[in-house]
MDAnalysis code that builds the backbone (N, CA, C; Angstrom):
import MDAnalysis as mda
import numpy as np

u = mda.Universe.empty(690, n_residues=230, atom_resindex=np.repeat(np.arange(230), 3), trajectory=True)
u.add_TopologyAttr("name", ["N", "CA", "C"] * 230)
u.add_TopologyAttr("resid", np.arange(1, 231))
u.add_TopologyAttr("resname", ["MET", "SER", "THR", "PRO", "VAL", "ASN", "SER", "SER", "ALA", "GLU", "ASN", "GLY", "THR", "GLY", "SER", "LYS", "SER", "GLU", "GLN", "ALA", "TYR", "GLN", "VAL", "LEU", "HIS", "ALA", "LYS", "ILE", "SER", "SER", "GLY", "ASP", "TYR", "GLY", "PRO", "GLY", "TYR", "ARG", "LEU", "VAL", "LEU", "SER", "SER", "ILE", "ALA", "SER", "ASP", "LEU", "GLY", "PHE", "SER", "VAL", "VAL", "PRO", "VAL", "ARG", "GLU", "ALA", "ILE", "ARG", "ARG", "LEU", "GLU", "ALA", "GLU", "GLY", "LEU", "VAL", "THR", "PHE", "GLU", "ARG", "ASN", "VAL", "GLY", "ALA", "ALA", "VAL", "ALA", "GLY", "ILE", "ASP", "PRO", "ASP", "LEU", "TYR", "LEU", "HIS", "THR", "MET", "GLN", "THR", "LEU", "SER", "ILE", "ILE", "GLU", "GLY", "ALA", "ALA", "THR", "ALA", "LEU", "ALA", "ALA", "PRO", "ALA", "ILE", "GLY", "THR", "ASP", "GLU", "LEU", "ALA", "GLN", "ALA", "ARG", "GLU", "LEU", "ASN", "ARG", "GLN", "MET", "ARG", "GLU", "VAL", "LEU", "ASN", "ALA", "PHE", "ASP", "PRO", "VAL", "ARG", "PHE", "THR", "GLN", "LEU", "ASN", "THR", "GLU", "PHE", "HIS", "ALA", "LEU", "LEU", "TYR", "GLY", "ARG", "CYS", "PRO", "ASN", "PRO", "HIS", "ILE", "LEU", "ASP", "LEU", "VAL", "HIS", "ARG", "GLY", "TRP", "GLY", "ARG", "LEU", "GLY", "ARG", "MET", "ARG", "THR", "SER", "THR", "PHE", "ARG", "TYR", "VAL", "PRO", "GLY", "ARG", "ALA", "HIS", "ALA", "SER", "VAL", "GLU", "GLU", "HIS", "GLU", "ASN", "LEU", "LEU", "ASN", "LEU", "ILE", "GLU", "ALA", "GLY", "ALA", "PRO", "ALA", "SER", "ASP", "VAL", "GLU", "ALA", "ALA", "ALA", "ARG", "ALA", "HIS", "ARG", "THR", "ASN", "THR", "LEU", "ASN", "ALA", "PHE", "LEU", "ALA", "GLN", "ASN", "GLY", "GLN", "PRO", "PRO", "SER", "PRO", "ILE"])
u.atoms.positions = np.array([
    [41.043, -10.988, 73.633],
    [40.836, -12.440, 73.546],
    [39.577, -12.727, 72.741],
    [39.688, -13.648, 71.816],
    [38.556, -13.934, 70.935],
    [37.542, -14.829, 71.626],
    [36.250, -14.551, 71.399],
    [35.186, -15.411, 71.905],
    [34.759, -16.348, 70.797],
    [34.232, -17.521, 71.149],
    [33.844, -18.500, 70.135],
    [32.801, -17.949, 69.185],
    [32.910, -18.337, 67.927],
    [31.941, -17.942, 66.922],
    [30.638, -18.703, 67.116],
    [30.764, -19.954, 67.583],
    [29.592, -20.799, 67.814],
    [28.680, -20.853, 66.600],
    [29.255, -21.185, 65.485],
    [28.499, -21.215, 64.245],
    [28.252, -22.631, 63.784],
    [27.166, -22.792, 63.041],
    [26.914, -24.078, 62.390],
    [27.317, -23.958, 60.935],
    [28.501, -23.365, 60.704],
    [28.939, -23.093, 59.341],
    [29.069, -24.357, 58.518],
    [29.319, -25.497, 59.224],
    [29.469, -26.736, 58.462],
    [28.188, -27.120, 57.745],
    [27.051, -26.522, 58.183],
    [25.773, -26.805, 57.539],
    [25.381, -25.716, 56.536],
    [26.303, -24.736, 56.340],
    [25.983, -23.630, 55.468],
    [26.149, -23.978, 54.011],
    [25.904, -23.001, 53.187],
    [26.041, -23.183, 51.753],
    [27.116, -22.249, 51.238],
    [27.617, -22.539, 50.038],
    [28.658, -21.726, 49.457],
    [30.035, -22.186, 49.893],
    [31.053, -21.504, 49.407],
    [32.420, -21.857, 49.757],
    [32.667, -21.605, 51.238],
    [33.750, -22.171, 51.736],
    [34.095, -21.952, 53.137],
    [34.406, -20.478, 53.382],
    [35.022, -19.830, 52.406],
    [35.295, -18.403, 52.527],
    [33.998, -17.612, 52.639],
    [32.990, -17.966, 51.824],
    [31.700, -17.284, 51.868],
    [31.005, -17.535, 53.198],
    [31.072, -18.762, 53.693],
    [30.451, -19.077, 54.982],
    [31.108, -18.291, 56.106],
    [32.440, -18.223, 56.090],
    [33.153, -17.462, 57.118],
    [32.783, -15.987, 57.043],
    [32.685, -15.480, 55.820],
    [32.309, -14.085, 55.619],
    [30.922, -13.814, 56.204],
    [29.955, -14.692, 55.915],
    [28.589, -14.494, 56.401],
    [28.529, -14.508, 57.925],
    [29.263, -15.425, 58.531],
    [29.264, -15.516, 59.995],
    [29.863, -14.258, 60.610],
    [31.011, -13.837, 60.106],
    [31.683, -12.670, 60.667],
    [30.895, -11.390, 60.402],
    [30.337, -11.289, 59.203],
    [29.543, -10.107, 58.869],
    [28.341, -9.995, 59.807],
    [27.693, -11.118, 60.091],
    [26.535, -11.113, 60.985],
    [26.939, -10.708, 62.399],
    [28.077, -11.209, 62.871],
    [28.549, -10.868, 64.212],
    [28.871, -9.383, 64.331],
    [29.471, -8.832, 63.281],
    [29.816, -7.410, 63.292],
    [28.554, -6.561, 63.195],
    [27.645, -6.933, 62.290],
    [26.421, -6.157, 62.073],
    [25.528, -6.144, 63.309],
    [25.504, -7.252, 64.037],
    [24.658, -7.343, 65.224],
    [25.240, -6.615, 66.421],
    [26.529, -6.281, 66.341],
    [27.179, -5.645, 67.478],
    [27.837, -6.620, 68.421],
    [27.709, -7.934, 68.155],
    [28.389, -8.919, 68.992],
    [29.898, -8.685, 68.971],
    [30.399, -8.317, 67.789],
    [31.793, -7.925, 67.656],
    [31.809, -6.412, 67.456],
    [32.075, -5.669, 68.517],
    [32.029, -4.223, 68.453],
    [33.315, -3.616, 67.929],
    [33.342, -2.284, 67.733],
    [34.539, -1.602, 67.262],
    [35.753, -1.933, 68.117],
    [36.855, -2.297, 67.460],
    [38.083, -2.643, 68.158],
    [38.228, -4.106, 68.499],
    [37.164, -4.883, 68.309],
    [37.237, -6.310, 68.639],
    [38.254, -7.011, 67.747],
    [39.189, -7.737, 68.361],
    [40.235, -8.406, 67.603],
    [39.721, -9.697, 66.980],
    [40.011, -9.876, 65.713],
    [39.603, -11.067, 64.977],
    [40.817, -11.971, 64.828],
    [40.908, -12.972, 65.694],
    [42.050, -13.884, 65.714],
    [41.776, -15.032, 64.746],
    [42.525, -15.080, 63.668],
    [42.263, -16.034, 62.590],
    [42.221, -17.469, 63.091],
    [43.206, -17.852, 63.876],
    [43.294, -19.246, 64.313],
    [42.098, -19.640, 65.169],
    [41.643, -18.726, 66.036],
    [40.498, -19.028, 66.907],
    [39.210, -19.135, 66.103],
    [39.031, -18.200, 65.166],
    [37.825, -18.226, 64.332],
    [37.806, -19.477, 63.469],
    [38.961, -19.795, 62.875],
    [39.043, -20.985, 62.032],
    [38.717, -22.238, 62.825],
    [39.229, -22.319, 64.053],
    [38.958, -23.482, 64.905],
    [37.478, -23.590, 65.244],
    [36.856, -22.461, 65.574],
    [35.428, -22.463, 65.909],
    [34.570, -22.900, 64.732],
    [34.980, -22.494, 63.519],
    [34.219, -22.830, 62.328],
    [34.538, -24.220, 61.785],
    [35.655, -24.768, 62.228],
    [36.081, -26.060, 61.691],
    [36.740, -25.932, 60.335],
    [37.312, -24.748, 60.065],
    [37.973, -24.486, 58.793],
    [39.473, -24.323, 59.014],
    [40.214, -24.256, 57.904],
    [41.596, -23.817, 57.974],
    [41.590, -22.298, 58.029],
    [42.748, -21.689, 58.252],
    [42.807, -20.232, 58.346],
    [42.655, -19.564, 56.975],
    [42.872, -20.321, 55.891],
    [42.860, -19.717, 54.558],
    [41.509, -19.075, 54.218],
    [40.383, -19.790, 54.316],
    [39.099, -19.143, 53.992],
    [38.741, -18.027, 54.960],
    [39.181, -18.144, 56.216],
    [38.906, -17.081, 57.188],
    [39.680, -15.824, 56.808],
    [40.931, -16.016, 56.396],
    [41.730, -14.872, 55.964],
    [41.090, -14.190, 54.753],
    [40.583, -14.987, 53.819],
    [39.918, -14.425, 52.640],
    [38.670, -13.640, 53.041],
    [37.915, -14.179, 53.998],
    [36.710, -13.496, 54.464],
    [37.056, -12.169, 55.127],
    [38.114, -12.162, 55.927],
    [38.511, -10.946, 56.621],
    [39.010, -9.898, 55.628],
    [39.719, -10.342, 54.590],
    [40.155, -9.387, 53.563],
    [38.955, -8.758, 52.862],
    [37.925, -9.540, 52.647],
    [36.706, -9.025, 52.020],
    [36.039, -7.998, 52.933],
    [35.985, -8.296, 54.219],
    [35.401, -7.369, 55.180],
    [36.238, -6.093, 55.285],
    [37.550, -6.244, 55.158],
    [38.431, -5.077, 55.182],
    [38.149, -4.176, 53.977],
    [37.943, -4.790, 52.799],
    [37.653, -4.023, 51.588],
    [36.339, -3.255, 51.720],
    [35.420, -3.786, 52.530],
    [34.126, -3.127, 52.738],
    [34.174, -2.083, 53.846],
    [35.323, -1.955, 54.502],
    [35.462, -0.968, 55.558],
    [34.984, -1.429, 56.915],
    [34.649, -2.709, 57.040],
    [34.158, -3.228, 58.318],
    [35.279, -3.699, 59.236],
    [36.440, -3.941, 58.655],
    [37.578, -4.466, 59.409],
    [38.826, -3.663, 59.039],
    [39.691, -3.453, 60.001],
    [40.980, -2.822, 59.746],
    [42.077, -3.842, 60.028],
    [43.222, -3.664, 59.384],
    [44.348, -4.567, 59.603],
    [45.596, -3.732, 59.877],
    [46.247, -4.041, 60.979],
    [47.463, -3.336, 61.363],
    [48.595, -4.336, 61.501],
    [49.710, -4.029, 60.846],
    [50.869, -4.921, 60.887],
    [51.323, -5.146, 62.325],
    [51.630, -6.374, 62.626],
    [52.096, -6.810, 63.958],
    [51.003, -6.757, 65.027],
    [49.806, -6.390, 64.634],
    [48.674, -6.373, 65.571],
    [47.592, -7.328, 65.094],
    [47.267, -7.255, 63.794],
    [46.266, -8.142, 63.221],
    [44.995, -7.413, 62.849],
    [43.949, -8.187, 62.651],
    [42.664, -7.640, 62.201],
    [41.781, -7.293, 63.393],
    [41.004, -6.235, 63.215],
    [40.063, -5.822, 64.257],
    [38.855, -5.181, 63.584],
    [37.735, -5.218, 64.282],
    [36.526, -4.574, 63.774],
    [36.759, -3.065, 63.732],
    [36.421, -2.451, 62.613],
    [36.656, -1.022, 62.432],
    [35.796, -0.197, 63.381],
    [36.339, 0.919, 63.810],
    [35.594, 1.836, 64.655],
    [34.706, 2.745, 63.821],
    [33.953, 3.589, 64.491],
    [33.055, 4.523, 63.829],
    [33.836, 5.771, 63.442],
    [33.706, 6.185, 62.201],
    [34.302, 7.434, 61.740],
    [33.407, 8.575, 62.231],
    [33.855, 9.373, 63.214],
    [32.968, 10.396, 63.798],
    [32.517, 11.446, 62.801],
    [33.386, 11.799, 61.861],
    [32.998, 12.803, 60.866],
    [31.935, 12.257, 59.920],
    [32.112, 10.997, 59.498],
    [31.134, 10.385, 58.608],
    [29.784, 10.262, 59.306],
    [29.809, 9.890, 60.579],
    [28.568, 9.786, 61.346],
    [27.889, 11.152, 61.465],
    [28.675, 12.177, 61.791],
    [28.134, 13.531, 61.915],
    [27.479, 13.984, 60.617],
    [28.185, 13.824, 59.525],
    [27.662, 14.295, 58.237],
    [26.443, 13.489, 57.790],
    [26.464, 12.184, 58.066],
    [25.321, 11.346, 57.698],
    [24.076, 11.742, 58.490],
    [24.236, 11.960, 59.782],
    [23.095, 12.319, 60.620],
    [22.578, 13.720, 60.296],
    [23.487, 14.644, 60.006],
    [23.040, 15.979, 59.613],
    [22.218, 15.915, 58.326],
    [22.697, 15.133, 57.379],
    [21.979, 14.992, 56.111],
    [20.621, 14.340, 56.322],
    [20.597, 13.279, 57.133],
    [19.330, 12.591, 57.391],
    [18.323, 13.489, 58.098],
    [18.808, 14.342, 58.983],
    [17.879, 15.225, 59.691],
    [17.102, 16.096, 58.721],
    [17.752, 16.464, 57.620],
    [17.102, 17.320, 56.618],
    [16.214, 16.505, 55.683],
    [16.803, 15.475, 55.065],
    [16.052, 14.759, 54.031],
    [14.995, 13.829, 54.622],
    [15.265, 13.239, 55.783],
    [14.241, 12.377, 56.380],
    [13.097, 13.214, 56.934],
    [13.425, 14.405, 57.441],
    [12.359, 15.300, 57.890],
    [11.423, 15.642, 56.746],
    [12.007, 15.953, 55.590],
    [11.197, 16.273, 54.414],
    [10.404, 15.063, 53.947],
    [11.046, 13.899, 53.922],
    [10.369, 12.682, 53.466],
    [9.195, 12.330, 54.369],
    [9.374, 12.480, 55.674],
    [8.308, 12.158, 56.626],
    [7.138, 13.116, 56.459],
    [7.437, 14.390, 56.248],
    [6.365, 15.377, 56.054],
    [5.582, 15.102, 54.772],
    [6.301, 14.732, 53.708],
    [5.627, 14.437, 52.444],
    [4.817, 13.140, 52.527],
    [5.302, 12.191, 53.326],
    [4.623, 10.900, 53.444],
    [3.400, 10.969, 54.359],
    [3.395, 11.912, 55.298],
    [2.377, 11.948, 56.352],
    [0.938, 11.851, 55.849],
    [0.540, 12.607, 54.811],
    [-0.865, 12.520, 54.376],
    [-1.268, 11.137, 53.871],
    [-0.288, 10.341, 53.443],
    [-0.595, 9.020, 52.886],
    [-0.500, 7.900, 53.925],
    [-0.119, 8.234, 55.135],
    [-0.005, 7.216, 56.179],
    [-1.400, 6.912, 56.734],
    [-1.826, 5.674, 56.582],
    [-3.160, 5.276, 57.014],
    [-3.213, 4.820, 58.456],
    [-4.418, 4.461, 58.886],
    [-4.612, 4.044, 60.274],
    [-3.866, 2.751, 60.592],
    [-3.789, 1.848, 59.621],
    [-3.078, 0.592, 59.864],
    [-1.595, 0.841, 60.106],
    [-1.007, 1.724, 59.288],
    [0.421, 2.015, 59.461],
    [0.684, 2.761, 60.764],
    [-0.226, 3.648, 61.132],
    [-0.082, 4.333, 62.418],
    [-0.153, 3.339, 63.566],
    [-1.046, 2.375, 63.447],
    [-1.157, 1.344, 64.481],
    [0.115, 0.505, 64.562],
    [0.673, 0.173, 63.410],
    [1.934, -0.580, 63.391],
    [3.052, 0.227, 64.044],
    [3.108, 1.519, 63.721],
    [4.144, 2.371, 64.293],
    [3.994, 2.485, 65.806],
    [2.750, 2.601, 66.271],
    [2.530, 2.682, 67.724],
    [2.917, 1.371, 68.412],
    [2.662, 0.260, 67.743],
    [3.046, -1.024, 68.303],
    [4.568, -1.140, 68.401],
    [5.266, -0.687, 67.365],
    [6.731, -0.701, 67.403],
    [7.251, 0.181, 68.531],
    [6.622, 1.333, 68.710],
    [7.053, 2.223, 69.786],
    [6.764, 1.608, 71.153],
    [5.645, 0.873, 71.247],
    [5.335, 0.173, 72.501],
    [6.407, -0.871, 72.810],
    [6.826, -1.602, 71.777],
    [7.886, -2.591, 71.975],
    [9.192, -1.923, 72.381],
    [9.448, -0.739, 71.839],
    [10.656, -0.008, 72.238],
    [10.603, 0.368, 73.715],
    [9.407, 0.731, 74.191],
    [9.252, 1.043, 75.617],
    [9.573, -0.181, 76.471],
    [9.131, -1.338, 76.011],
    [9.399, -2.571, 76.757],
    [10.893, -2.871, 76.816],
    [11.583, -2.606, 75.708],
    [13.024, -2.863, 75.654],
    [13.782, -1.984, 76.649],
    [13.207, -0.825, 76.990],
    [13.864, 0.075, 77.932],
    [14.044, -0.561, 79.303],
    [13.156, -1.473, 79.666],
    [13.201, -2.076, 80.995],
    [14.450, -2.936, 81.207],
    [14.844, -3.670, 80.183],
    [16.092, -4.440, 80.214],
    [16.797, -4.075, 78.914],
    [17.462, -2.934, 78.914],
    [17.853, -2.296, 77.665],
    [18.758, -3.151, 76.797],
    [18.287, -3.312, 75.554],
    [19.021, -4.050, 74.523],
    [19.186, -3.090, 73.349],
    [20.356, -2.457, 73.211],
    [20.520, -1.448, 72.159],
    [20.374, -1.992, 70.750],
    [20.766, -3.248, 70.539],
    [20.641, -3.833, 69.200],
    [19.168, -3.994, 68.835],
    [18.378, -4.564, 69.736],
    [16.952, -4.746, 69.496],
    [16.248, -3.399, 69.364],
    [16.607, -2.453, 70.224],
    [15.996, -1.136, 70.166],
    [16.266, -0.486, 68.815],
    [17.487, -0.610, 68.329],
    [17.851, -0.021, 67.040],
    [17.082, -0.674, 65.903],
    [16.881, -1.991, 65.966],
    [16.109, -2.691, 64.941],
    [14.677, -2.160, 64.899],
    [14.068, -2.028, 66.066],
    [12.699, -1.518, 66.144],
    [12.629, -0.068, 65.674],
    [13.630, 0.707, 66.049],
    [13.679, 2.111, 65.649],
    [13.775, 2.246, 64.127],
    [14.563, 1.396, 63.510],
    [14.703, 1.421, 62.051],
    [13.367, 1.107, 61.381],
    [12.661, 0.091, 61.892],
    [11.351, -0.268, 61.339],
    [10.346, 0.869, 61.524],
    [10.402, 1.492, 62.693],
    [9.475, 2.587, 62.998],
    [9.611, 3.713, 61.977],
    [10.827, 4.167, 61.761],
    [11.026, 5.296, 60.861],
    [10.754, 4.918, 59.406],
    [11.038, 3.668, 59.047],
    [10.747, 3.228, 57.675],
    [9.252, 3.317, 57.383],
    [8.431, 3.054, 58.382],
    [6.984, 3.185, 58.204],
    [6.581, 4.635, 57.958],
    [7.262, 5.570, 58.632],
    [6.856, 6.965, 58.556],
    [7.326, 7.660, 57.285],
    [8.499, 7.313, 56.799],
    [8.955, 7.978, 55.577],
    [8.699, 7.146, 54.318],
    [8.266, 5.893, 54.488],
    [8.158, 4.967, 53.367],
    [7.208, 5.384, 52.266],
    [6.178, 6.170, 52.596],
    [5.200, 6.580, 51.583],
    [5.537, 7.937, 50.959],
    [6.762, 8.402, 51.159],
    [7.172, 9.659, 50.534],
    [7.000, 9.539, 49.018],
    [6.252, 10.450, 48.392],
    [5.978, 10.330, 46.952],
    [7.127, 10.785, 46.057],
    [8.154, 11.396, 46.659],
    [9.292, 11.872, 45.870],
    [10.374, 10.803, 45.863],
    [10.569, 10.101, 44.747],
    [11.516, 8.985, 44.730],
    [12.969, 9.411, 44.936],
    [13.289, 10.646, 44.553],
    [14.661, 11.109, 44.706],
    [14.993, 11.351, 46.186],
    [14.059, 11.970, 46.906],
    [14.260, 12.168, 48.344],
    [14.312, 10.821, 49.053],
    [13.404, 9.925, 48.673],
    [13.361, 8.605, 49.302],
    [14.657, 7.842, 49.069],
    [15.214, 7.961, 47.888],
    [16.480, 7.303, 47.585],
    [17.600, 7.827, 48.481],
    [17.615, 9.135, 48.714],
    [18.635, 9.722, 49.584],
    [18.477, 9.249, 51.027],
    [17.223, 9.123, 51.472],
    [16.980, 8.620, 52.831],
    [17.491, 7.189, 52.964],
    [17.173, 6.352, 51.977],
    [17.637, 4.968, 52.013],
    [19.158, 4.896, 52.025],
    [19.792, 5.769, 51.267],
    [21.257, 5.779, 51.248],
    [21.822, 6.168, 52.605],
    [21.175, 7.151, 53.249],
    [21.633, 7.576, 54.567],
    [21.517, 6.477, 55.600],
    [20.365, 5.815, 55.614],
    [20.180, 4.702, 56.553],
    [21.133, 3.555, 56.233],
    [21.369, 3.320, 54.937],
    [22.310, 2.278, 54.548],
    [23.708, 2.591, 55.025],
    [24.096, 3.870, 54.961],
    [25.418, 4.270, 55.427],
    [25.543, 4.046, 56.928],
    [24.488, 4.376, 57.677],
    [24.507, 4.113, 59.113],
    [24.627, 2.620, 59.384],
    [23.911, 1.820, 58.587],
    [23.972, 0.369, 58.765],
    [25.364, -0.178, 58.536],
    [26.048, 0.357, 57.522],
    [27.409, -0.111, 57.245],
    [28.371, 0.303, 58.337],
    [28.053, 1.419, 59.015],
    [28.885, 1.843, 60.142],
    [28.526, 1.087, 61.417],
    [27.406, 0.299, 61.348],
    [26.918, -0.426, 62.504],
    [26.684, 0.525, 63.673],
    [26.180, 1.712, 63.362],
    [26.060, 2.752, 64.365],
    [24.742, 2.669, 65.117],
    [24.821, 2.520, 66.415],
    [23.661, 2.656, 67.275],
    [24.023, 3.656, 68.357],
    [23.503, 4.868, 68.237],
    [23.759, 5.864, 69.272],
    [23.317, 5.338, 70.624],
    [22.265, 4.515, 70.617],
    [21.707, 4.022, 71.866],
    [22.665, 3.088, 72.597],
    [23.637, 2.518, 71.876],
    [24.648, 1.699, 72.528],
    [25.578, 2.580, 73.354],
    [25.862, 3.774, 72.828],
    [26.796, 4.674, 73.490],
    [26.104, 5.625, 74.465],
    [24.860, 5.980, 74.145],
    [24.096, 6.891, 74.998],
    [22.725, 6.260, 75.258],
    [22.671, 5.222, 76.090],
    [21.398, 4.517, 76.297],
    [20.294, 5.406, 76.843],
    [20.658, 6.458, 77.589],
    [19.645, 7.349, 78.131],
    [18.846, 8.068, 77.053],
    [19.406, 8.199, 75.876],
    [18.721, 8.866, 74.770],
    [17.479, 8.087, 74.341],
    [17.466, 6.780, 74.564],
    [16.348, 5.946, 74.130],
    [15.037, 6.360, 74.791],
    [15.077, 6.780, 76.049],
    [13.853, 7.180, 76.753],
    [13.222, 8.408, 76.100],
    [14.053, 9.404, 75.805],
    [13.535, 10.600, 75.147],
    [13.066, 10.284, 73.735],
    [13.732, 9.347, 73.089],
    [13.400, 9.010, 71.707],
    [11.981, 8.480, 71.582],
    [11.564, 7.588, 72.475],
    [10.215, 7.030, 72.360],
    [9.152, 8.096, 72.617],
    [9.459, 9.070, 73.484],
    [8.505, 10.156, 73.715],
    [8.388, 11.042, 72.473],
    [9.518, 11.283, 71.805],
    [9.484, 12.070, 70.570],
    [8.750, 11.312, 69.465],
    [8.886, 9.994, 69.451],
    [8.121, 9.176, 68.497],
    [6.628, 9.393, 68.706],
    [6.209, 9.367, 69.958],
    [4.787, 9.516, 70.277],
    [4.280, 10.877, 69.808],
    [5.074, 11.901, 70.033],
    [4.689, 13.241, 69.588],
    [4.567, 13.303, 68.072],
    [5.501, 12.673, 67.387],
    [5.482, 12.660, 65.922],
    [4.240, 11.938, 65.405],
    [3.897, 10.822, 66.018],
    [2.700, 10.075, 65.617],
    [1.434, 10.894, 65.859],
    [1.391, 11.612, 66.979],
    [0.223, 12.444, 67.270],
    [0.053, 13.550, 66.228],
    [1.177, 14.130, 65.795],
    [1.115, 15.174, 64.775],
    [0.571, 14.607, 63.459],
    [1.075, 13.447, 63.073],
    [0.630, 12.832, 61.815],
    [-0.846, 12.460, 61.900],
    [-1.235, 11.873, 63.015],
    [-2.628, 11.441, 63.185],
    [-3.581, 12.638, 63.167],
    [-3.137, 13.770, 63.697],
    [-3.986, 14.963, 63.762],
    [-4.008, 15.744, 62.451],
    [-3.219, 15.293, 61.470],
    [-3.166, 16.020, 60.200],
    [-2.493, 17.370, 60.339],
    [-1.465, 17.458, 61.171],
    [-0.756, 18.715, 61.411],
    [-0.116, 19.223, 60.117],
    [0.148, 20.523, 60.031],
    [0.801, 21.079, 58.838],
    [2.126, 20.370, 58.555],
    [2.462, 20.274, 57.281],
    [3.691, 19.588, 56.884],
    [4.918, 20.190, 57.555],
    [4.898, 21.517, 57.732],
    [6.045, 22.182, 58.357],
    [6.254, 21.714, 59.794],
    [5.151, 21.435, 60.508],
    [5.254, 20.960, 61.894],
    [5.796, 19.533, 61.943],
    [5.314, 18.690, 61.033],
    [5.790, 17.302, 60.983],
    [7.272, 17.275, 60.622],
    [7.643, 18.074, 59.636],
    [9.043, 18.107, 59.216],
    [9.939, 18.597, 60.341],
    [9.508, 19.645, 61.039],
    [10.314, 20.188, 62.130],
    [10.493, 19.164, 63.247],
    [9.423, 18.424, 63.568],
    [9.505, 17.414, 64.634],
    [10.416, 16.266, 64.236],
    [10.292, 15.806, 62.989],
    [11.135, 14.708, 62.522],
    [12.596, 15.127, 62.458],
    [12.823, 16.349, 62.019],
    [14.199, 16.843, 61.920],
    [14.823, 17.013, 63.301],
    [14.049, 17.585, 64.229],
    [14.549, 17.776, 65.593],
    [14.857, 16.436, 66.259],
    [14.016, 15.453, 65.981],
    [14.224, 14.119, 66.552],
    [15.567, 13.537, 66.122],
    [15.875, 13.646, 64.843],
    [17.149, 13.136, 64.339],
    [18.322, 13.938, 64.908],
    [18.172, 15.262, 64.961],
    [19.238, 16.119, 65.478],
    [19.485, 15.862, 66.959],
    [18.422, 15.605, 67.715],
    [18.583, 15.317, 69.141],
    [19.406, 14.045, 69.367],
    [19.204, 13.043, 68.511],
    [19.984, 11.814, 68.618],
    [21.447, 12.098, 68.317],
    [21.700, 12.862, 67.279],
    [23.070, 13.237, 66.944],
    [23.714, 14.004, 68.093],
    [23.004, 14.978, 68.642],
    [23.578, 15.800, 69.710],
    [23.858, 15.000, 70.975],
    [23.050, 13.977, 71.241],
    [23.317, 13.115, 72.394],
    [24.644, 12.385, 72.212],
    [24.895, 11.934, 70.989],
    [26.154, 11.254, 70.679],
    [27.321, 12.226, 70.778],
    [27.157, 13.426, 70.243],
    [28.225, 14.422, 70.290],
    [28.553, 14.813, 71.724],
    [27.523, 15.006, 72.545],
    [27.741, 15.384, 73.940],
    [28.484, 14.296, 74.697],
    [28.135, 13.046, 74.407],
    [28.805, 11.916, 75.056],
    [30.300, 11.920, 74.748],
    [30.649, 12.434, 73.571],
    [32.046, 12.460, 73.147],
    [32.703, 13.820, 73.337],
    [32.050, 14.676, 74.137],
    [32.628, 15.962, 74.468],
    [32.683, 16.947, 73.329],
    [31.782, 16.817, 72.357],
    [31.767, 17.713, 71.213],
    [30.564, 18.647, 71.280],
    [30.658, 19.814, 70.645],
    [29.536, 20.758, 70.653],
    [28.380, 20.235, 69.818],
    [27.172, 20.734, 70.074],
    [26.007, 20.255, 69.303],
    [26.091, 20.658, 67.845],
    [25.349, 19.924, 67.032],
    [25.303, 20.227, 65.609],
    [24.637, 21.574, 65.396],
    [25.177, 22.406, 64.493],
    [24.573, 23.712, 64.249],
    [23.303, 23.646, 63.430],
    [23.000, 22.463, 62.833],
    [21.787, 22.317, 62.031],
    [21.010, 21.098, 62.483],
])
């Protein structure tokens, strides 16, 4: 059963199809519409105050982007997570983000460390009334601070692509394995301590890589799969 979009699309800009696309994309990206959620054209159109035509166009656009699937006699639904794509993306990130974080560490100043600690503090607060979407947003900002000063543009580009791929999958391991969030903030603290102490690059890289792999393995275990070999 579809829930109301509750949008002020009538005040938006662009064509009605573009407005419908923006509303639906935001709902999917935020996790409000999770994998498998049915997108009922008539209900969405009614909530937006549109005809079904622009909504159908928006859904076709989302389908082309891989965010929505369409099955004959069933209709449109939010696409699920491709487990193989998630596995391969996380394995790749564990390697390249670990390297990027190690290379960036010497250039991370006291202000950035303070910002990262503040983000981690906010993540601790979120644990009390767990909000996986908010936690994931903070987690993304946290890691961007740590790898952002990587001096190798090619490695940095690969990291951005990996995070972008996760974003398109709307993947939050913490939604599926909320218990992983508690261990994650402790690993963040350890990583910050290593960077602040000027630890060898190999130690920083190993900690960053293990942190990413631990998140992947928590997801795999939840789904009854063996841990990643790397």
